[in-house]
MARTI-798836 format. One record per residue (C-alpha): residue number from 0; residue in three letters; x, y, z. Coordinates in steps of 0.5 Angstrom, whole numbers, plus 500, padded with zeros to 3 digits. Layout:
BEGIN
+------+------+------+-------+-----+
: resi : resn : east : north :  up :
+------+------+------+-------+-----+
:  NUM :  ala :    X :     Y :   Z :
...
+------+------+------+-------+-----+
//
This chain:
BEGIN
+------+------+------+-------+-----+
: resi : resn : east : north :  up :
+------+------+------+-------+-----+
:    0 :  met :  461 :   503 : 503 :
:    1 :  thr :  468 :   501 : 504 :
:    2 :  pro :  469 :   493 : 505 :
:    3 :  asp :  470 :   494 : 512 :
:    4 :  gly :  464 :   498 : 514 :
:    5 :  ile :  466 :   506 : 513 :
:    6 :  thr :  460 :   509 : 510 :
:    7 :  thr :  460 :   512 : 503 :
:    8 :  glu :  459 :   519 : 506 :
:    9 :  asp :  465 :   519 : 511 :
:   10 :  trp :  469 :   515 : 505 :
:   11 :  asp :  467 :   521 : 501 :
:   12 :  arg :  470 :   526 : 505 :
:   13 :  val :  477 :   522 : 506 :
:   14 :  his :  477 :   522 : 498 :
:   15 :  glu :  476 :   529 : 497 :
:   16 :  leu :  482 :   531 : 502 :
:   17 :  ala :  486 :   525 : 498 :
:   18 :  leu :  484 :   529 : 492 :
:   19 :  glu :  486 :   535 : 495 :
:   20 :  val :  493 :   533 : 497 :
:   21 :  ala :  494 :   530 : 490 :
:   22 :  asn :  492 :   536 : 486 :
:   23 :  ser :  497 :   541 : 491 :
:   24 :  ser :  502 :   536 : 490 :
:   25 :  gly :  502 :   535 : 483 :
:   26 :  glu :  502 :   543 : 483 :
:   27 :  ser :  508 :   543 : 487 :
:   28 :  asp :  505 :   547 : 492 :
:   29 :  asp :  508 :   544 : 499 :
:   30 :  val :  504 :   549 : 503 :
:   31 :  ala :  497 :   547 : 501 :
:   32 :  thr :  500 :   539 : 500 :
:   33 :  glu :  502 :   539 : 508 :
:   34 :  ser :  496 :   543 : 510 :
:   35 :  ala :  491 :   538 : 506 :
:   36 :  ser :  495 :   532 : 509 :
:   37 :  arg :  494 :   535 : 516 :
:   38 :  arg :  487 :   535 : 515 :
:   39 :  leu :  487 :   528 : 512 :
:   40 :  leu :  490 :   525 : 518 :
:   41 :  ala :  486 :   529 : 523 :
:   42 :  leu :  480 :   526 : 519 :
:   43 :  leu :  483 :   519 : 519 :
:   44 :  asp :  484 :   520 : 527 :
:   45 :  ala :  476 :   522 : 528 :
:   46 :  leu :  474 :   516 : 523 :
:   47 :  gln :  478 :   512 : 527 :
:   48 :  lys :  475 :   514 : 534 :
:   49 :  lys :  468 :   513 : 530 :
:   50 :  tyr :  469 :   506 : 527 :
:   51 :  gly :  475 :   503 : 531 :
:   52 :  pro :  482 :   501 : 527 :
:   53 :  leu :  479 :   499 : 521 :
:   54 :  pro :  484 :   496 : 515 :
:   55 :  thr :  481 :   502 : 510 :
:   56 :  leu :  483 :   507 : 515 :
:   57 :  leu :  490 :   504 : 517 :
:   58 :  ala :  492 :   503 : 510 :
:   59 :  thr :  490 :   510 : 508 :
:   60 :  arg :  494 :   513 : 513 :
:   61 :  ala :  500 :   509 : 511 :
:   62 :  asp :  499 :   513 : 504 :
:   63 :  tyr :  501 :   520 : 508 :
:   64 :  val :  506 :   518 : 513 :
:   65 :  asp :  513 :   521 : 512 :
:   66 :  thr :  518 :   514 : 512 :
:   67 :  ser :  518 :   507 : 509 :
:   68 :  glu :  518 :   505 : 516 :
:   69 :  glu :  512 :   508 : 518 :
:   70 :  arg :  508 :   506 : 512 :
:   71 :  asp :  510 :   499 : 514 :
:   72 :  tyr :  508 :   500 : 521 :
:   73 :  trp :  501 :   502 : 519 :
:   74 :  leu :  500 :   497 : 513 :
:   75 :  ser :  502 :   491 : 517 :
:   76 :  ala :  497 :   494 : 523 :
:   77 :  ala :  492 :   494 : 517 :
:   78 :  tyr :  493 :   487 : 515 :
:   79 :  glu :  493 :   485 : 522 :
:   80 :  gln :  486 :   488 : 522 :
:   81 :  ala :  484 :   485 : 516 :
:   82 :  arg :  486 :   478 : 518 :
:   83 :  val :  482 :   479 : 524 :
:   84 :  trp :  476 :   482 : 521 :
:   85 :  ser :  476 :   477 : 515 :
:   86 :  asp :  476 :   482 : 510 :
:   87 :  lys :  478 :   479 : 504 :
:   88 :  lys :  479 :   485 : 499 :
:   89 :  asn :  483 :   489 : 504 :
:   90 :  leu :  487 :   483 : 505 :
:   91 :  val :  489 :   483 : 498 :
:   92 :  trp :  490 :   490 : 497 :
:   93 :  ile :  494 :   491 : 503 :
:   94 :  ser :  499 :   485 : 502 :
:   95 :  ser :  500 :   488 : 495 :
:   96 :  ser :  502 :   494 : 498 :
:   97 :  leu :  506 :   491 : 503 :
:   98 :  ala :  510 :   487 : 497 :
:   99 :  ala :  511 :   493 : 493 :
:  100 :  leu :  514 :   497 : 499 :
:  101 :  his :  519 :   492 : 501 :
:  102 :  leu :  521 :   490 : 494 :
:  103 :  glu :  521 :   497 : 491 :
:  104 :  asp :  522 :   502 : 496 :
:  105 :  leu :  526 :   498 : 501 :
:  106 :  gly :  529 :   493 : 496 :
:  107 :  asp :  528 :   487 : 501 :
:  108 :  pro :  527 :   481 : 497 :
:  109 :  val :  526 :   477 : 504 :
:  110 :  lys :  520 :   481 : 506 :
:  111 :  gly :  518 :   482 : 499 :
:  112 :  ala :  518 :   475 : 497 :
:  113 :  glu :  514 :   474 : 504 :
:  114 :  trp :  509 :   479 : 502 :
:  115 :  leu :  508 :   477 : 495 :
:  116 :  ala :  507 :   470 : 497 :
:  117 :  arg :  501 :   472 : 502 :
:  118 :  leu :  499 :   476 : 496 :
:  119 :  his :  498 :   470 : 492 :
:  120 :  glu :  495 :   466 : 497 :
:  121 :  gln :  490 :   472 : 498 :
:  122 :  leu :  489 :   472 : 490 :
:  123 :  gln :  487 :   465 : 491 :
:  124 :  ala :  481 :   466 : 496 :
:  125 :  thr :  479 :   473 : 492 :
:  126 :  pro :  481 :   474 : 485 :
:  127 :  asp :  482 :   481 : 483 :
:  128 :  ala :  485 :   482 : 475 :
:  129 :  ser :  489 :   488 : 477 :
:  130 :  glu :  492 :   485 : 483 :
:  131 :  phe :  494 :   479 : 479 :
:  132 :  glu :  497 :   484 : 474 :
:  133 :  glu :  501 :   487 : 480 :
:  134 :  ala :  503 :   481 : 483 :
:  135 :  gly :  507 :   479 : 476 :
:  136 :  arg :  510 :   486 : 476 :
:  137 :  leu :  512 :   485 : 483 :
:  138 :  gln :  515 :   478 : 481 :
:  139 :  val :  520 :   481 : 476 :
:  140 :  ile :  522 :   486 : 481 :
:  141 :  leu :  523 :   480 : 486 :
:  142 :  glu :  527 :   476 : 481 :
:  143 :  gly :  532 :   482 : 479 :
:  144 :  leu :  533 :   483 : 487 :
:  145 :  leu :  535 :   476 : 487 :
:  146 :  glu :  540 :   476 : 481 :
:  147 :  pro :  547 :   476 : 484 :
:  148 :  pro :  550 :   482 : 483 :
:  149 :  gln :  556 :   480 : 479 :
:  150 :  asn :  551 :   477 : 473 :
:  151 :  lys :  548 :   484 : 473 :
:  152 :  gln :  555 :   487 : 472 :
:  153 :  met :  557 :   482 : 467 :
:  154 :  gln :  550 :   484 : 463 :
:  155 :  arg :  552 :   491 : 463 :
:  156 :  thr :  559 :   490 : 461 :
:  157 :  arg :  556 :   485 : 455 :
:  158 :  arg :  551 :   490 : 453 :
:  159 :  gly :  557 :   495 : 452 :
+------+------+------+-------+-----+
//
């Protein structure tokens, strides 16, 4: 069962389709990837009708949308639902995903720092070794984004 109450049987169906998406994507089979992605999104729709807008479903949907803006929308909705349900594990995982999205994909140090701070807060309440490691990795990215551009240019010039 997921932290927010989705049965193992239902979650296994999501997992199987997610693997199908990953495998077909790895084989560069665009038609199969698109087909599996559509079936996965349809399954997530059906599960949302069954369970409601649970954080696990919303965050999973974020992994299969086309744009960073859509990903931000679904992850933010998932975070809000996790907050409402006091779902501590999902609060950690989703804040980590949002920090990574804003720092890595969008290059936004302001929102990235906000989500990284939330991740640190969540990790205080719900420690997770792999997410502590991820927070450290994201901190390095944030520091790189905050470094003044002229210093980056000077460093490149000095290195040759």
